[in-house]
C-alpha positions in Angstrom: 0.0 0.1 0.0 2.9 2.3 0.7 4.3 1.9 -2.9 0.8 2.3 -4.2 0.5 5.6 -2.4 3.8 6.9 -3.6 2.8 6.5 -7.3 -0.3 8.4 -7.2 1.0 11.4 -8.5 2.3 10.0 -11.7 -0.1 7.2 -12.3 -3.5 7.8 -10.9 -3.6 11.5 -11.4 -2.1 11.0 -14.8 -5.0 8.6 -15.6 -7.4 11.2 -14.2 -6.1 13.6 -17.0 -5.9 11.2 -19.7 -8.8 9.0 -19.0 -11.3 11.6 -18.4 -10.1 14.0 -20.8 -13.2 13.5 -23.0 -15.3 14.9 -20.1 -13.5 18.1 -19.5 -11.7 21.0 -21.3 -8.9 18.8 -22.7 -11.4 17.1 -25.1 -11.4 20.2 -27.4 -7.7 19.7 -27.9 -8.2 16.2 -28.9 -10.5 17.2 -31.6 -7.6 17.4 -34.1 -9.7 17.6 -37.2 -11.9 20.4 -35.8 -15.2 18.7 -36.7 -16.7 19.3 -33.2 -16.5 15.7 -32.0 -13.8 13.5 -30.6 -13.3 10.1 -32.1 -11.7 7.2 -30.3 -8.6 7.5 -32.4 -8.3 11.2 -31.5 -8.8 10.4 -27.9 -6.3 7.8 -27.8 -3.7 9.8 -29.6 -4.0 12.6 -27.0 -3.9 9.9 -24.2 -0.7 8.4 -25.8 0.9 11.8 -25.5 0.2 12.0 -21.8 1.5 8.5 -21.2 4.7 9.4 -22.9 5.1 12.6 -20.7 4.3 10.5 -17.6 6.6 7.6 -18.4 9.6 9.5 -17.5 12.0 6.6 -17.7 10.5 5.2 -20.9 10.0 1.7 -19.5 6.5 1.5 -21.0 4.7 1.7 -17.6 3.8 4.1 -14.9 5.1 3.4 -11.5 7.0 4.8 -8.5 10.2 4.9 -10.6 8.6 7.6 -12.9 7.8 9.7 -9.8 11.6 9.7 -8.9 12.5 10.3 -12.5 10.3 13.2 -12.9 11.5 14.7 -9.6 15.1 14.4 -10.7 14.3 16.0 -14.1 12.5 18.9 -12.5 15.5 19.4 -10.0 18.1 19.3 -13.0 16.1 21.8 -14.9 16.0 24.2 -12.0 19.7 23.6 -11.3 20.8 25.8 -14.1 24.5 25.7 -13.4 24.5 21.9 -12.7 26.2 22.1 -9.2 23.6 19.9 -7.5 22.1 22.6 -5.6 19.3 25.1 -6.3 19.9 28.7 -5.3 17.2 31.3 -4.6 17.9 32.8 -8.1 17.5 29.5 -9.7 14.4 28.8 -8.0 13.0 32.2 -9.1 14.1 31.5 -12.6 12.4 28.1 -12.6 9.2 29.7 -11.2 9.3 32.5 -13.9 9.8 29.7 -16.6 6.7 28.0 -15.2 4.7 31.1 -15.3 5.7 31.8 -18.8 4.6 28.4 -19.9 1.3 28.9 -18.2 0.9 32.3 -20.0 1.6 30.5 -23.3 -1.0 28.0 -22.7 -3.5 30.7 -21.6 -2.8 32.6 -24.8 -3.3 29.5 -26.9 -6.7 28.9 -25.2 -7.7 32.6 -25.9 -6.5 32.1 -29.5 -8.8 29.0 -29.8 -11.7 31.0 -28.4 -11.2 33.8 -30.6 -11.1 31.6 -33.6 -14.4 30.1 -32.6 -16.0 33.5 -32.1 -14.7 34.9 -35.4 -17.3 33.0 -37.5 -16.6 35.1 -40.6 -12.9 34.5 -40.4 -11.8 38.2 -40.9 -9.5 38.3 -38.0 -11.6 40.5 -36.0 -14.7 40.2 -33.8 -17.8 42.3 -34.5 -20.4 43.1 -31.9 -22.7 40.6 -33.4 -20.0 37.9 -33.1 -19.3 38.8 -29.5 -23.1 38.8 -28.7 -23.5 35.4 -30.4 -20.7 34.1 -28.3 -22.2 35.3 -25.1 -25.5 33.8 -26.1 -23.8 30.4 -26.9 -22.1 30.4 -23.6 -25.3 31.3 -21.7 -27.0 28.4 -23.5 -24.4 26.0 -22.5 -24.6 27.2 -18.9 -28.3 26.7 -18.9 -27.9 23.2 -20.3 -25.5 22.3 -17.6 -27.8 23.7 -15.0 -25.8 26.9 -14.5 -27.8 28.4 -11.7 -27.4 25.4 -9.6 -23.6 25.2 -10.3 -23.2 28.8 -9.4 -24.8 28.3 -6.1 -22.3 25.6 -5.4 -19.2 27.6 -6.2 -19.1 29.1 -2.6 -19.3 25.5 -1.1 -16.3 24.5 -3.3 -14.3 27.5 -2.0 -14.8 26.4 1.5 -13.2 23.0 0.7 -10.2 24.2 -1.4 -7.8 23.5 1.3 -8.8 19.8 1.4 -9.1 19.5 -2.5 -5.6 17.8 -2.9 -6.6 15.1 -0.5 -9.8 14.5 -2.2 -8.0 14.4 -5.6 -5.7 11.8 -4.2 -8.6 9.7 -3.0 -9.9 9.8 -6.5 -6.6 9.1 -8.0 -6.2 6.0 -5.6 -9.6 4.6 -7.0 -8.6 5.2 -10.6 -5.2 3.5 -10.1 -6.8 0.4 -8.6 -9.2 0.1 -11.4 -6.5 0.6 -14.1 -4.0 -1.7 -12.4 -5.9 -4.9 -13.4 -3.1 -7.3 -12.6 -2.4 -5.8 -9.2 1.4 -5.2 -9.6 1.2 -1.6 -8.4 2.1 -0.2 -11.9 0.0 0.7 -15.0 1.2 -0.8 -18.2 0.6 0.7 -21.5 -2.0 -2.0 -22.2 -3.7 -1.3 -18.9 -3.6 2.4 -19.5 -5.1 2.0 -23.0 -7.8 -0.2 -21.6 -8.7 2.3 -19.0 -8.9 5.1 -21.6 -11.1 3.1 -23.9 -13.3 2.1 -21.0 -13.6 5.7 -20.1 -14.4 6.8 -23.7 -17.1 4.2 -23.9 -18.7 5.4 -20.7 -18.8 8.9 -22.1 -19.9 7.8 -25.6 -23.5 7.1 -24.4 -24.9 6.6 -27.8 -22.2 4.1 -28.9 -21.4 6.1 -32.1 -17.7 5.9 -31.6 -17.5 9.6 -31.2 -18.0 12.0 -28.3 -20.2 15.1 -29.0 -20.3 18.3 -27.1 -23.6 17.2 -25.6 -22.1 14.0 -24.3 -19.2 15.9 -22.9 -21.5 18.1 -21.1 -23.6 15.2 -19.7 -20.4 13.6 -18.6 -19.2 16.8 -17.0 -22.7 17.1 -15.1 -22.5 13.5 -14.0 -18.9 14.1 -12.6 -19.9 17.1 -10.7 -23.0 15.4 -9.2 -20.8 12.6 -8.0 -18.4 15.1 -6.5 -21.3 16.8 -4.7 -22.5 13.4 -3.4 -19.1 12.5 -2.0 -18.8 16.0 -0.5 -22.2 15.6 1.2 -21.2 12.1 2.4 -18.0 13.6 4.0 -19.9 16.4 5.6 -22.5 14.0 6.9 -19.7 11.7 8.3 -17.8 14.6 10.0 -21.0 15.9 11.7 -21.7 12.4 13.3 
């Protein structure tokens, strides 16, 4: 169990990103041909990219060794002069580099959003296009039960301090499901099977693709499960 806990950050949480990508924001990135739906092939291609990133030692599986390798890799990247120590200046530089990467990703998301709003493709947004974008967003929120979700945001804020622990609990469950042979590691075959199973769960009509409506339904179901777990924890704490 000790080893199982150690590999959560690189295995279970990795599966959380790759396996449920089709039910959150990442699925739009998986739609490589831009047709508005995510096919199993597209989903697996995106999941493969994540597996390669998480498999730090390239041994074809995700386990405790990857955690150590990734830690060493991060240390080496921060240790700019290679002297085996990280100075305050190097730590600052590493943090600034991470901030820059986040800014780049944010800019990419904004660019994709602009492209979606710029329906006439002239490189600028008209008032009508912006209004249409707001209406579309309002419709999506309404479909998701936006008012109820808004009311729950305050509750989520109260539990932010414990969010990491709850994420770890979900990660542990994901790991146990993916590690079908019980060897405390997730092989590529097990990983692929977990990805395909998650895809099938979100692809409710069995069409082989995940539509925007199916993504929203999966997101809503996930949120509902989180609320149920939160309510159960609160009830247990009050007893």
